[in-house]
N, C-alpha and C positions, 0 to 999 in steps of 0.2 A: 504494500500500500504506500502511496506517496508519503514521504517524510513530512511534507508540509501539513498534512492532516493531523500529525501527532504533536506538532510544536506548540499548540495553544493550550496545553494542559499540564497540570502537576498532579501526580497521584501517589498515594502511599497505601501500604497494606495496613488496615486497622483491625482486620479479623481474618477469618477464613475466606471471606469474600473481599474483593478489592473495591474500595470506595474511591471515587474520583473527586478531587477538588478542582473545579474548573474556574478559571479567571477570565471573564469576558475580555478584559483589556489585553490578554495574550492571544486571543483568537485572530485568525487571518482577517484582514480587512475585506470590505465588500468586493473590491476588484479581484483580490486573491480567491475569494470564495467563488466568484464568477468563473475564474480560470479553472478551479478545481471542479466546478459543476460541468463545464464543457468537457474536461478530461473524463469525468465519470460517464456522462451521457455518450460521448464518442465511443468509449470502451464498451458500454452496455449495448449500444446499437450494433456493434460487431459480433455480439454473442448470438448463439442460436436461440430461436424463439422458445425452446424448451428449457432455458435456464430458469432456475427457481429463485424467486424473491421472497424474503421473509420480512414481514412488517410487524413490529411489536404492537400490542394492544395499547390502550390508554386508560387512564383513570376515569376520564369523562365518557359517559355512556348515555344512550337513550334510556328512558325509564320503562320501556316495554320490550318484550321479546322481539328480536329482529334477526335478519341474516347478518352474519359476522361482518361483512364488508360495510354495513351501514350502522352497526351497533355503536361503534366508537366514534366520538365526535370531536376529539382534540384537533387543532390545526395541523399538528405534526403528523398525526395518523391520516387525516384526510388528504394532505398534500402527498404523503408517501404512497398511499394506495392509488391515488389518481395518477401519480407519476409512473408507477409500474404499469398501470392500464395503458397510458399513452405510449409506453415503450413496448407494449404488446408482449409482456413476459408473464409467465405463470406465477401466481402469488399464493402464499399461505400466511396466516396470521398466528403470531406467537402469543398465546394466552397463558397467564399465570395459573388459571384454574383448569383450563382444558388442554394445555399443551399446544399441539399443532392443529389449527382449524382451517378448513377450506373456507373460501369466501362466501359460499352459499349455505354454510351450516347455520341452523337456527339456534340462537343463543339468548338466554334470558340474562337480564342485568345481574351483575355480581360484584362483590367487593373483595378481591383477593389481589395482593401485591407481592410480586416475586421478591422484593427487597426484604420482606419479613421472614422469608424462608430460612430455616437453619441449614447447616451444611448437608445433612443427610437428605432433607426434602429437596434441596436444590439439585443434588446429584440425581435423585430419582426423576425430577422434572427434565433435566438435561438428557438423561438416558432414554426417556420415553420419546422426546422430540427427535433425537438422533436416530433412534430405531425407525421411526416413521419416515424420516428423510431418506434413510438408506434404501428404502423400498423404491424410491424415485431415482436412485443413482444410475440405473440402467438407461434412463432417459436424459439425464443431464449430469454434468460433473461440475457445474458452476452454481454457486449460491450468492445472491446479492443480499446483504444484510442492511436493512433500513430499520434499525432497532435501537432502543435505549440500551445503555451499557449493562443493565441488570440482565438483559436477555442476550445481548450480543457476546459479552465476554465469556459466559460459560459455553457457548456454542462454537465460537470461532476455532479454538484449538481442536475441539472434537471433530468438527467438519473437515479441517485440514488433515487430521490424522487418518481419516477414513477415505482420503483421496479427492475430496472436493476442493475446487479452487474457490476462494472466498473473496468477494469484493465488499469491503466495509468502509464506505466513504465518510461515515459519521464519527468514526472513532477519533477521540481527541478533541472534539468540538463541544463547546458549551451548548446548552439548550437553545439559547437565542441564536447562536451561530448556525445551529442545525436548521432552524427555520429559515434563516437567510440563505443557506445552501440549497434547501429544497425549492425556495422561491426562485433562486438563480437557475436551477435545473429546468423549472417550468418556463422561465423566460427564454432560456436558450432554445427549448423546443418551440416556443412561440415564434422566435426569430426564424427557425427552420420553416415553420408553417407559412410565415409571411413571404419568405423567399420562394417557396413553392408557388404561392399565389402570383408572385411577380413573374416567375418564369412561365406560368400558365398564360399570362397576358402576352409575354414575348412570343410564346408558341403560336398564339392566335394571330399576332402581328406577322409572324413568319408565314403562316398559312395564307394570309391575305396579301402576301407579297411586299410587306413593308420592312423586312429585314434584308439588307443587301450589302454587298461589298462597298466600301467607302467610295471608290471611284464611280461605281454605278449609281450610287445614291446621289452623288453630286451632279450627275448627268440628268437627273430627273427633278421632279417637283419636291420642294422642301418647304416646311413652314418658315415664315420669316423669323419667328421666335419659338424657342422650345428648349427641351432637354434631350441630350443624346446619350445612347448607351452603346459601347463598343464590345464586341465579342471576338475572341481569338480562336480561329479555326483549329489551331494546334492544341488547344486546351479542352479537356473533357469536363463535363459537369454531370452530377447525379440528378440534376433537376430537370433535365430535358433530354429527349431522345433525338431531337432535330437541331438543337442549337448548341454551340460550344459555350465555354465559361465566359461570364461577364468579366471584363478586365479594366474598364474605365467608364466613369459617369461624368458628364460635364454639361455646361451651358455656355452662354456667351454674354459679353458686356452687361454686367448687372450694376455697374457704377451709374449713379444718377446722371441722366443726360446722354448716356451712350447710345449710339445709333447702329452699333455692330449687329449684324444679323447672324442667324444660325449658319447660313451658308458661308459667310465670311470666316467664321471660326473654324469650320470644318476644312475649308480650303487652306487655311493657315496650318492646320495640323497635317494635312496631306502633303503640302508643298506646292511648288510651282509646276506649271504645265510641262516644263522641260525635264521633270523628274527630280528636281533638287528641292530646295526649301531653305527656311531660316529658323533654326532652333531658338534663336533669341526672341522670336515672336510667338513661340508656342512652348509652354512648359512641358507638354506631352512629348514633343520632339526632343526637348532637352533631356528628359528622363530616359527615353529610349536610347538616344545617342550615348549618354553617359554609361548606361548598362552595357552597351556594345564595347565601349572603350575598356571598361573593367573586365568584361568577359574575355576579350581577345587581346588584351595587353597592348592597347593602341595609344596610351597616354603620350608617348614621345612624338607620335605623329599628329596628335590633336591636343597640344598642351593648353590651348585657349578655349576649349569647348565650354560654353556657358559663361565665359568671362567677358565682361564689357559689352557695350553697345556700339562702340565706335572703332572697331577694327578696320584696318586698311583693306582695300579690295584684294590685295595680294594674300593677306592672311585669311580672308573669307574664302578665296579660291582654294586654298589648301584644305579647307574643311568640306569642300563640295563632294568628294567621294563618300564621306560618312553621311552627309546630308542625303545623298541618293539612297544609301542603304536604309536610312530611317524612313524615307518616303516609301520605299518598297514594303517595309514591315507594316507601317500604318495603313498603307493602301490595301493590304491584304486582309485587314480586319473587316468584319461585318458590323453594320450599324443599324439601329432603329432610332427614330426621333419621335418625341412626344410634343405635339403643338401646345404651347402655353403662351398666349398673347397677353402681355402686361407691360407696364412701364418699367424701365430699368431702375432698379433700386436694390439696396442691400438685402432687404427682406421681401423681394418680389416673389411671386409664386414660383417662378423658374428657379430662383436661388434656393427656396425652401425645398422643392422637390429634389433638386440636385443634392443638397446637404443631407436630407433624410434618406435618400436612396443609398448614398455612400455609407451613412451610419448603419443602415440595416445590415450591410454586408461586413462591416468592420468594427462594430461596437466593442469598446475596450480593447481594440486590436486583437479580438478573438474571432477570426473568420470561421464561417460555417464549413467551408471546404478550402483546402490548401491548394496552391498551384501545383502543376506538374513539375517533375524534377528538372525538365529542360526549359522551363519558362524563362524567358530573358529577364524578366523583372527580378528574379532571384539574385542577379548580379548588380542590382541598384545599390547606390551608396546610401540609400535611405532604407533603414530597417523596416519602416512602416510599409513601404511598397513590397518588399520581399516577404514580410509576414502576412500581409492581408491579401496579396494576390491582385491588388488593384493599382493601376498607374495613377493613384490619387494620394495627395498628402493632406491638403486642406479638408477638414471635417472628418478625416479618417479617425476612427476610435470614439467618435462622439455618440451620444445616447440615441438609440434607435427609436423610431416611432413605427409601431407595427401596423399602423393604418395606411402607410404610404402606398401599398398596392391598390387599395381602394381609391385613393386620391388619383393615382395615375389612370386607373380604369375609368373613373368619372370624366377625366379630361379627354380620354380617347372617345368616349361615347359622345361627349359634348361637341367634339370636333368632327364627328361623323365617321371616324376611322374604324371604330368597332361598334357593333350593335349592342343593345342592352341584353 
């Protein structure tokens, strides 16, 4: 289990059972909990569906007989059981009174706490639970523990000794940190869901002929104002069977009074009609060229790349071979554009859509999917680009708004590009 999950606790043995003294101020912070949540979800999503999840019961219960999955009402239990359901894994409930419960078992309210058990009674409870779990070992060798320490600690070693792999993400966290961790897990899954929604929109745009190579797009009709999305044909994504991975989001002239059009911006990214271009007018070109320099060891040939606006014509001519390669790379990308007609301003609708789209893919610099091992951006001098898989710096890592796919879909319906 990652060491980070253990660092936030102090514990000592007070009796035959191990009592934990947790100090909230030693817990991982929210950003670290979000990283650990991503790590946990990514790991669980790679497991077979028949992996077993164990969720400990809670003190808070309904006052009438109910099925086990609905009897317990604490936020920790509800978030845990819902998380396992979203991850499509088989779950059992650990009950102090009943041992191992199926989710559908009918259970009457009771007041039994495992922490009150003496050593012998605890051993009997542990043996009974392990015996039942071993019957399922032919189906799965992985157990996910989302359980309080009173339940997890006695079982962890026993599960491992009988050949189970144990994933126990809550160990070492205080109760408050566990709730934050579970919330972070749900938020990460919500991000995945929103990205699925957005790719579904992109797929519809592709089917309608609105996703094209950049050169082809510039040869046709484009909205005067809008937001653009670049896709790299060399990159795969799990979110679409017809489109490659998204690698850049952008817009144009959002400074007050700017008259730049979407076409102007895309032409600057692509370069000139003779196949060259000017990276000092396009940060996208700047990033791509810099990555090429770093990947291919070209610094001696292009020492002034990205430096200054007033180089002599001779110096600029020396950069033309690299400008041409950059134009070829960007020209091979596919693009779709979302029409957004508004006044140029820092908080214009175009600016907001751009910012929130970037954030959805990069929140806390925790991308939902990583770039392929040959992606050029991995050689960027900016860790943000290499880590997130997007040729974007501004707004990368900022807080995501999960409603952005619906905002984009509404814009497309309003412009008549997609039907409702």
